[in-house]
C-alpha positions in Angstrom: 338.8 135.4 50.9 337.0 138.8 51.6 334.2 138.0 49.1 333.5 134.5 50.5 330.3 135.4 52.4 328.4 132.4 51.0 331.2 129.8 51.3 329.9 126.8 53.1 332.7 124.2 52.7 336.4 124.7 52.3 338.8 121.9 51.5 342.5 122.5 51.8 344.2 119.1 51.7 348.0 119.1 51.6 348.2 122.9 51.7 351.5 124.3 53.0 350.1 127.3 54.8 347.0 128.9 56.2 346.5 132.6 56.2 345.3 134.3 59.3 341.8 135.6 58.9 339.2 137.6 60.9 335.5 137.0 60.7 334.7 140.7 60.6 337.1 141.2 57.7 336.3 138.0 55.8 332.7 137.7 56.7 332.6 133.9 56.6 329.1 133.8 58.0 328.0 130.6 56.3 331.2 128.5 56.5 330.0 125.1 57.9 332.8 122.7 57.1 336.5 123.3 57.2 339.0 120.5 56.3 342.6 121.4 57.0 343.9 117.8 57.3 347.5 117.1 56.3 348.3 120.8 55.8 351.7 120.7 57.6 350.4 123.3 60.1 352.8 124.1 63.0 350.3 126.5 64.6 346.7 127.5 64.2 345.3 131.1 64.0 343.2 132.2 67.0 340.7 133.5 64.5 339.4 129.9 64.0 337.3 130.5 67.1 335.5 133.3 65.1 333.9 130.9 62.7 330.6 130.8 64.5 328.7 128.8 61.8 331.3 126.0 61.8 329.8 122.5 62.2 332.7 120.3 61.0 336.4 120.9 61.6 339.1 118.4 60.5 342.6 119.2 61.6 344.1 115.7 61.3 347.7 115.1 60.5 349.1 118.5 61.5 352.0 119.4 63.8 350.6 122.1 66.0 350.9 121.8 69.8 347.9 123.9 70.9 344.3 124.5 69.8 342.6 127.8 69.8 339.5 128.4 72.0 336.7 126.1 70.7 334.0 126.8 73.3 332.7 129.7 71.2 331.9 127.5 68.3 328.4 126.8 69.4 327.4 124.9 66.3 330.4 122.7 66.1 329.3 119.0 66.0 332.4 117.2 64.6 336.1 117.7 65.6 338.6 115.5 63.9 342.2 115.5 65.3 343.6 112.1 64.1 347.4 111.8 64.1 348.1 115.2 65.6 351.1 113.7 67.4 352.4 117.0 68.9 349.1 118.2 70.3 349.5 118.4 74.1 346.1 119.6 75.3 342.5 120.0 74.2 340.7 123.2 75.4 337.2 123.5 76.7 334.8 121.6 74.4 331.8 123.3 72.8 328.3 122.4 74.0 326.9 120.7 70.8 329.9 118.4 70.1 328.8 115.0 68.8 332.0 113.5 67.3 335.6 113.9 68.6 338.2 111.7 67.1 341.7 112.2 68.6 343.2 108.8 67.6 347.0 108.8 67.8 347.2 112.1 69.6 349.9 110.5 71.7 351.1 113.7 73.4 347.6 114.8 74.6 347.4 114.6 78.4 343.9 115.9 79.0 340.9 118.0 78.2 340.2 121.3 79.9 337.8 121.0 82.9 336.6 124.6 82.7 333.2 123.9 81.2 330.3 126.3 81.0 327.1 125.4 82.6 325.5 124.9 79.2 325.8 121.6 77.4 323.5 120.2 74.7 321.9 116.8 75.3 322.7 114.8 72.2 324.2 111.4 71.4 328.0 111.5 71.0 331.1 109.5 70.3 334.5 110.7 71.7 337.6 108.6 70.9 341.0 109.0 72.5 342.6 105.8 71.2 346.4 105.8 71.7 346.3 109.0 73.7 348.8 107.6 76.2 348.7 110.8 78.3 345.4 109.6 79.6 347.1 106.7 81.4 345.9 105.9 84.9 348.9 107.5 86.5 347.3 110.8 85.6 343.7 109.6 86.1 342.7 113.1 87.3 343.2 114.3 83.7 340.5 111.8 82.6 337.9 113.2 85.0 337.3 116.3 83.0 336.2 114.4 79.8 334.2 112.0 82.0 332.4 114.9 83.7 331.6 116.6 80.3 330.3 113.3 78.9 328.1 112.6 81.9 326.6 116.1 81.8 325.7 115.6 78.1 324.3 112.1 78.9 322.0 113.4 81.7 320.6 116.3 79.6 320.0 114.0 76.7 318.4 111.3 78.8 315.9 113.7 80.3 315.1 115.1 76.9 314.6 111.6 75.5 312.3 110.4 78.3 310.3 113.6 78.2 309.6 112.7 74.6 310.8 116.0 73.3 310.4 116.3 69.5 313.4 115.5 67.2 315.2 113.6 70.1 316.1 110.2 68.6 317.2 107.3 70.8 320.8 106.1 70.6 323.8 105.2 72.6 326.7 107.5 73.5 330.3 106.7 74.4 333.8 107.9 75.2 337.0 105.8 75.3 340.6 106.5 76.3 343.6 104.5 77.6 343.0 103.3 81.2 342.8 100.2 83.4 340.6 101.3 86.3 336.8 101.7 86.4 336.1 105.3 87.8 334.9 105.5 91.4 331.6 106.9 90.4 330.6 103.4 89.4 329.4 102.0 92.8 328.7 98.7 91.0 332.0 97.4 89.6 333.9 94.2 89.5 336.8 92.3 87.9 335.8 90.3 84.8 333.1 90.8 82.2 329.9 90.3 84.2 328.2 91.8 87.2 324.8 91.7 89.0 323.1 94.8 90.2 320.0 95.4 92.3 317.2 97.4 90.8 315.6 100.0 93.0 311.9 100.7 93.0 312.2 103.7 90.6 312.9 101.2 87.8 309.1 100.6 87.8 308.4 104.3 87.2 309.3 107.0 84.8 312.3 107.9 87.0 314.5 105.3 85.3 316.6 106.9 82.6 318.8 103.9 81.6 322.3 102.7 82.5 325.8 104.3 82.3 328.1 101.5 81.4 331.8 101.0 81.7 334.1 98.3 80.3 337.9 98.0 80.5 339.2 96.1 77.5 342.7 94.5 77.2 343.8 94.7 73.6 347.0 92.9 74.2 350.2 94.0 72.5 348.5 95.2 69.3 345.0 95.1 67.9 344.2 95.9 64.3 341.1 95.1 62.3 339.5 96.5 59.2 336.1 95.4 60.6 336.3 97.8 63.5 335.5 97.3 67.1 332.5 97.7 69.5 331.5 96.7 73.0 328.4 94.5 73.4 326.3 94.5 76.5 323.8 91.8 77.3 321.1 92.2 80.0 319.7 89.0 81.7 316.4 89.9 83.4 314.8 87.4 85.7 311.9 87.6 88.2 311.3 85.7 91.4 309.4 83.0 89.6 312.2 82.2 87.2 310.8 83.9 84.2 313.7 85.4 82.2 314.3 87.7 79.2 317.5 88.7 77.4 318.3 92.0 75.7 321.5 93.4 74.2 322.9 96.7 73.0 326.2 98.1 71.7 328.3 101.1 72.7 331.8 102.5 72.1 334.2 101.4 69.4 334.9 102.5 65.9 334.5 101.6 62.2 336.2 103.6 59.4 337.3 101.6 56.4 339.5 104.5 55.2 341.3 104.9 58.6 342.0 101.4 60.0 343.4 102.0 63.5 345.9 100.1 65.5 345.3 100.0 69.3 347.5 98.6 72.0 347.3 98.1 75.8 344.1 98.7 77.8 341.2 100.9 76.9 338.4 102.2 79.1 335.0 102.5 77.4 332.2 104.5 79.0 328.8 104.6 77.5 325.1 105.4 77.9 322.3 103.0 77.0 318.7 104.5 77.4 317.4 100.9 77.6 314.2 101.6 75.9 313.7 97.9 75.1 314.4 97.2 78.8 311.6 99.4 79.9 309.2 97.8 77.3 310.0 94.3 78.5 307.1 92.6 80.3 309.4 91.8 83.2 310.2 95.5 83.7 309.1 96.5 87.2 308.8 92.9 88.3 312.4 92.0 88.7 314.7 93.0 91.5 318.1 92.5 89.8 319.7 92.2 86.4 322.9 90.5 85.2 324.9 92.5 82.7 327.7 91.0 80.6 330.2 92.7 78.3 331.9 91.3 75.2 334.2 92.6 72.4 333.0 92.2 68.9 333.8 93.7 65.5 331.2 95.7 63.6 330.0 92.6 61.9 329.1 91.2 65.3 331.9 88.6 65.3 333.4 87.9 68.7 337.0 89.1 69.2 338.7 86.5 71.3 341.9 88.5 71.5 340.2 91.5 73.2 339.1 90.6 76.7 336.9 92.7 79.0 338.8 92.6 82.3 336.8 95.0 84.4 333.3 96.4 84.2 330.9 98.8 86.0 327.3 99.9 85.8 325.6 103.1 87.2 321.8 103.4 87.1 320.7 106.8 85.9 317.6 108.2 87.6 315.7 111.4 86.9 315.5 112.2 90.6 319.3 111.9 91.3 321.6 114.3 89.5 324.5 112.6 91.1 323.8 109.2 89.6 
């Protein structure tokens, strides 16, 4: 591999071994995508962290227990770890990460909380379905990924509302096994619906959207080739009885090639910039909003077997970094 300076994509499906390499020796300056899925790897070389141009890394279906340091991969956007059953911990995440799929990493008990001060504000989707080590009995191990997600959300929201170029609107989400809405959600309740009071900054450019939370009971086993998503509906009404209804989606998955089975309860945390909300003629004229959460597949069909049992909402404001 010493003469692979211009290599941009490397596919090694079903390989039996991976040679150790060093970026200084191999000079993989342009390697952007590396697929090592189903390679029967029992360990990973630390030199993976030297691939500074890497944008996509797929390590699915291997048997390693530890990951090398990933925080140095400043361009990494997609990390796929599906079915890494023996993986016990995920180290500090890189700042630009947009996709993290750790489905069926049943031994993972947490993500490192030692984050640098720098995170990039971009939309993201982090999935920890069937990562049973995230169960509420070890809820402190969920706080690190929640903190990382919230920091990315806040940076992204401020960039979006400052109308910075190339910042496109979109929702972000993270999901993992859990039954309790985090304490940071001052507005939370049992069931699928809650009413929140809107402060005065909602009528100004201080309003950055909502951070949403829904706990979904999937029962004994849920499996659907049509995927899953959480639907949020906003009911806005002013003092004169005028009303308007908006909706958005966050969380979930859809991958026809990898139909996933999910059991027990899952916690979905997401961000909605609510651009349609701020453009509504009632915006700034209403003092409260009713928000409802529902489970649907990716074709927008209701999923009656998947019930939202708890929910929470946190208003995100530009003037309050602790929102």
